[in-house]
C-alpha positions as CSV (number, residue, x, y, z in Angstrom):
1,M,8.9,6.6,-5.5
2,S,10.4,5.3,-8.6
3,F,13.7,3.5,-9.0
4,F,15.3,6.6,-10.4
5,K,14.1,8.9,-7.5
6,I,15.6,6.2,-5.0
7,V,18.8,6.5,-6.9
8,T,18.8,10.2,-6.8
9,K,18.3,10.3,-3.0
10,T,20.8,7.5,-2.4
11,F,23.5,9.4,-4.4
12,A,22.7,12.7,-2.7
13,R,23.5,11.0,0.7
14,F,26.6,9.5,-0.7
15,S,27.9,12.6,-1.9
16,A,27.0,14.7,1.1
17,G,30.5,14.8,2.3
18,G,31.8,16.1,-1.0
19,G,32.1,15.0,-4.6
20,G,29.3,15.0,-7.2
21,S,27.2,12.3,-8.2
22,D,26.0,13.7,-11.5
23,P,28.1,11.4,-13.7
24,V,26.6,8.3,-12.0
25,L,23.1,9.6,-12.2
26,S,23.5,10.6,-15.8
27,A,24.9,7.1,-16.7
28,Y,22.0,5.5,-14.9
29,R,19.4,7.6,-16.4
30,E,20.9,6.9,-20.0
31,G,20.7,3.2,-19.3
32,D,24.6,2.7,-19.2
33,Y,24.5,0.6,-16.2
34,Q,28.1,-0.7,-16.7
35,L,29.3,2.8,-16.6
36,A,27.3,3.7,-13.5
37,L,28.8,0.6,-11.8
38,K,32.3,1.8,-12.5
39,K,31.7,5.2,-11.2
40,C,29.9,4.3,-8.0
41,E,32.9,2.3,-6.9
42,S,34.4,5.4,-5.4
43,L,31.2,6.2,-3.3
44,G,30.9,5.1,0.2
45,K,32.3,1.6,-0.2
46,N,31.2,-1.0,2.4
47,S,28.3,0.8,3.6
48,Q,24.7,-0.2,3.6
49,R,24.0,2.3,0.9
50,H,26.8,1.3,-1.2
51,F,25.6,-2.3,-1.0
52,H,22.1,-1.2,-1.7
53,F,22.8,0.9,-4.9
54,K,25.5,-1.4,-6.3
55,G,23.2,-4.3,-5.7
56,M,20.5,-2.6,-7.6
57,L,22.8,-1.9,-10.5
58,L,24.0,-5.5,-10.6
59,Y,20.4,-6.6,-10.8
60,K,19.9,-4.3,-13.8
61,V,22.8,-5.9,-15.6
62,G,21.8,-9.4,-15.0
63,R,24.3,-10.3,-12.4
64,L,21.6,-11.6,-10.0
65,E,23.8,-13.9,-7.8
66,D,26.0,-11.0,-7.1
67,S,23.2,-8.6,-6.7
68,E,21.7,-10.9,-4.0
69,R,24.9,-11.2,-2.2
70,L,25.6,-7.6,-2.0
71,L,22.0,-6.8,-0.9
72,R,22.3,-9.4,1.9
73,Q,25.4,-7.8,3.0
74,G,23.5,-4.5,3.2
75,L,21.1,-6.0,5.6
76,V,23.6,-7.1,8.0
77,G,23.9,-4.7,10.9
78,C,21.5,-2.2,9.2
79,T,19.4,-0.5,11.8
80,D,17.9,2.3,9.8
81,K,14.3,1.1,9.0
82,K,14.0,3.2,5.9
83,E,17.2,1.7,4.4
84,L,16.1,-1.8,5.5
85,S,12.9,-1.2,3.7
86,L,14.7,-0.1,0.5
87,I,17.2,-3.1,0.6
88,H,14.4,-5.6,1.1
89,E,12.5,-4.2,-1.8
90,A,15.6,-4.4,-4.0
91,L,16.2,-7.9,-2.7
92,G,12.7,-9.0,-3.5
93,T,13.1,-7.8,-7.2
94,T,16.3,-9.8,-7.5
95,L,14.8,-12.9,-6.1
96,V,11.9,-12.7,-8.5
97,D,14.4,-12.9,-11.4
98,L,16.1,-15.7,-9.7
99,G,12.9,-17.7,-9.8
100,R,12.5,-17.7,-6.0
101,L,9.0,-16.2,-5.8
102,D,8.2,-17.2,-2.2
103,E,11.4,-15.7,-0.9
104,A,10.8,-12.7,-2.9
105,I,7.3,-12.1,-1.4
106,V,8.7,-12.5,2.0
107,S,11.2,-9.8,1.2
108,F,8.5,-7.5,-0.1
109,E,6.4,-8.1,2.9
110,Q,9.4,-7.2,5.1
111,S,9.9,-4.0,3.0
112,L,6.2,-3.0,3.6
113,R,6.4,-3.5,7.2
114,Q,9.6,-1.6,7.9
115,G,9.1,1.4,5.7
116,P,6.3,3.9,4.7
117,E,3.9,2.9,2.1
118,R,5.1,3.5,-1.3
119,S,3.7,3.0,-4.7
120,A,6.8,1.2,-5.8
121,R,6.7,-1.5,-3.2
122,H,3.0,-2.6,-4.2
123,R,4.0,-2.3,-7.8
124,A,7.0,-4.7,-7.3
125,V,4.6,-7.2,-5.7
126,A,2.1,-6.9,-8.6
127,A,5.0,-7.4,-11.0
128,A,6.2,-10.5,-9.2
129,W,3.0,-12.3,-9.3
130,L,2.5,-11.3,-13.1
131,A,6.0,-12.5,-13.8
132,A,5.2,-15.8,-12.1
133,G,2.1,-16.3,-14.0
134,G,0.0,-17.1,-10.9
135,E,-2.3,-15.4,-8.5
136,P,-3.8,-12.9,-11.0
137,A,-6.2,-11.3,-8.3
138,K,-3.3,-10.5,-6.0
139,A,-1.5,-9.0,-8.9
140,L,-4.3,-6.8,-9.7
141,S,-5.1,-5.9,-6.2
142,N,-1.4,-4.8,-5.6
143,A,-1.3,-3.0,-8.9
144,Q,-4.5,-1.0,-8.0
145,V,-3.0,0.0,-4.5
146,A,0.2,1.1,-6.4
147,A,-1.6,3.1,-8.9
148,R,-3.8,4.7,-6.2
149,I,-1.0,5.8,-4.0
150,A,0.8,7.1,-7.1
151,Y,-2.1,9.1,-8.2
152,S,-2.4,10.5,-4.7
153,D,1.3,11.4,-4.4
154,S,1.4,13.0,-8.0
155,V,-1.1,15.8,-6.8
156,A,1.6,17.2,-4.5
157,D,4.7,16.1,-6.5
158,P,6.3,19.1,-8.3
159,D,8.0,16.5,-10.8
160,P,6.3,17.1,-14.1
161,E,7.4,13.6,-15.4
162,K,5.4,11.6,-12.8
163,M,7.7,8.7,-13.3
164,D,6.2,6.7,-10.3
165,L,2.7,7.1,-11.8
166,C,4.1,6.1,-15.2
167,E,5.5,2.8,-13.7
168,A,2.4,2.0,-11.6
169,V,-0.2,2.6,-14.4
170,S,1.8,0.5,-17.0
171,T,1.9,-2.4,-14.4
172,L,-1.8,-1.8,-13.8
173,A,-2.5,-2.2,-17.5
174,W,-0.6,-5.6,-17.4
175,A,-2.6,-6.7,-14.5
176,V,-5.9,-5.6,-15.9
177,A,-5.2,-7.5,-19.2
178,V,-4.4,-10.7,-17.3
179,N,-7.6,-10.4,-15.3
180,A,-10.2,-8.8,-17.5
181,K,-9.0,-8.7,-21.2
182,D,-10.5,-5.2,-21.3
183,E,-9.1,-3.8,-24.5
184,W,-10.7,-0.3,-24.1
185,E,-9.3,0.0,-20.7
186,I,-5.7,-1.1,-21.8
187,G,-5.9,1.4,-24.7
188,K,-6.8,4.3,-22.2
189,L,-4.1,3.2,-19.7
190,D,-1.6,3.1,-22.8
191,R,-2.4,6.8,-23.7
192,E,-2.0,7.7,-20.2
193,T,1.4,6.2,-19.7
194,S,2.5,7.6,-22.9
195,A,1.7,11.1,-21.8
196,L,3.4,10.5,-18.4
197,C,6.7,8.9,-19.5
198,N,9.7,10.8,-20.3
199,E,11.5,8.6,-23.0
200,K,14.9,10.0,-22.1
201,D,14.6,8.3,-18.7
202,K,15.7,4.9,-20.2
203,P,15.0,2.6,-17.1
204,A,11.4,3.9,-16.5
205,S,10.7,4.0,-20.2
206,A,11.9,0.3,-20.5
207,L,9.7,-0.7,-17.7
208,M,6.7,1.0,-19.1
209,H,7.1,-0.3,-22.7
210,Y,7.7,-3.9,-21.4
211,C,4.6,-3.8,-19.1
212,M,2.4,-2.4,-22.1
213,G,3.9,-5.0,-24.4
214,R,2.8,-7.7,-22.0
215,A,-0.7,-6.2,-21.6
216,Y,-1.2,-6.3,-25.4
217,S,0.2,-9.7,-25.6
218,E,-2.4,-10.8,-23.2
219,L,-5.1,-9.4,-25.5
220,G,-3.6,-11.3,-28.5
221,R,-2.5,-7.7,-30.1
222,T,0.8,-8.8,-31.7
223,K,1.4,-5.3,-33.5
224,P,1.2,-3.0,-30.4
225,S,2.7,-5.5,-28.2
226,S,5.8,-5.8,-30.6
227,E,6.0,-2.1,-31.0
228,H,6.2,-1.6,-27.1
229,F,8.7,-4.5,-26.8
230,A,10.9,-3.0,-29.5
231,K,10.9,0.3,-27.8
232,A,11.9,-1.3,-24.3
233,A,14.7,-3.2,-26.0
234,A,16.1,0.0,-27.6
235,A,15.7,2.0,-24.4
236,E,17.5,-0.5,-22.2
237,P,19.9,-2.9,-24.0
238,Q,22.0,-3.4,-20.9
239,G,19.0,-3.7,-18.5
240,N,16.6,-6.4,-17.3
241,F,13.6,-5.0,-19.1
242,G,15.4,-4.7,-22.4
243,R,16.6,-8.2,-22.1
244,L,13.1,-9.5,-21.3
245,A,11.5,-7.4,-24.2
246,K,14.1,-8.9,-26.6
247,T,13.2,-12.3,-25.5
248,A,9.5,-11.6,-26.0
249,L,10.2,-10.3,-29.6
250,E,11.9,-13.5,-30.4
251,E,9.0,-15.4,-29.1
252,I,6.6,-13.4,-31.3
253,G,8.9,-13.7,-34.3
254,S,9.5,-10.0,-34.8
């Protein structure tokens, strides 16, 4: 399940007692995380779900310490295994960006133990290893598992956008580039992600373009990597992948 689908289901539960969540979801999908943060304040304060979702948004805008604090608050007293699994997954992602890889892997492992197998969890572990620049075989293995689950899920998924698959395949491309430098395979995966991704879904679009930019960087292909990084930065100027892409463009000199 992609981040956007997690958000959708979270807010469906928030709004079950009344009140709509469309403005929050619209702000999120448009990449306006600051607006989404403001609008989520009135939804289910001091519940695990509130801590979970707000913690994820704080991660997106780069407030990593605040994100960690809220996500850990969400773990306290939580007995719902599915909710625990989702919070551990979000916490692991935040810890990666805080540079605490060992803690992040532990959090991801707890997420995998407590919830059903999901493509996004394995994708997050692969991305953690790739971002850290170590254990390329582990990154590839997790990316392959993520893609396999996403391909399987997509068969029965009525969603024509297949955002889970887009996220998984683009991360796989990055892992393949690190491990094998296979330019033909990267090109094939690039075409596949381009066909899968809805560019109007700014978070998923930014993730996809950032991962493809990293894949082409591994191949030494400056032009396509710069193009993907520029698209990621434009899609998500407030978000983590947009910031990472902007830094990558500065390093390239574009």
